[in-house]
C-alpha positions, 0 to 999 in steps of 0.5 A: 500500500502506498503512502497516498492510499494509506492517507485516504484510508486513514481519513475515511476511518474516523468520518463515519462514512462521510468524507470531509473535504478541506475548505479552502479559505477565500476572501469575499471582495464584494463588501470591500468593493461596495465600501470603495464605491461609496467612498468614491461617490462621497469624494466625487460629490464633496469635491464638486462643492469646493468649486462653488465656494471660491469666488474669483474677484478682480479688484478695480483699478483707477485711471481717472485724472486727479481732482483740480480743486484743492480741498482740505484732506485727511489721510487715513492709512490702514496697514496690512495688520489693521493699524491706523494712521491719520495724516501720518500719526499712528492711532488706535481704533478707539481714538480714530473717531475723536481725532477725525471729529477734531479735524473736521472744522467744516464739512468741506473736508475730504477723507482719503482712505489709503488701505493696504491691498492686504488690509483686513476688511474689518479695519477698512470698515472701522475707518468708514465708521469713524468717518461717519461718526465724525459727520464726514461724508466726502470719502475717497478710496485711494488706488494706484494706476496700472503701469 
């Protein structure tokens, strides 16, 4: 009797007539593919929304001529980090309205807001509010011409 016959004969002895076949392990890929498809669909949907959240803004530039009439001007400079200067003197937000009120002797004063291109929007709005609190209505924003 050969080795293979002995092995087959031995397996049949303890199985009570039922031959047991060894089950080969297998990996079921269908749930894995389902999960990957759900993740892929989620990524496709979520990336389409980022396109609509961005706004392409082109800031205006001025090509107009300078004003001919000489008017008393107050220059409010707004720096990149949100600090203020009135006519070259550095001040803070709390004193901005008081200084503008003291400089407004008559209502013919023109306010030039010279804001840095990267200045926070809130800082520019604070300068506008201070001019409004000082009853100044002639407000001009400075820009530079394209070369």
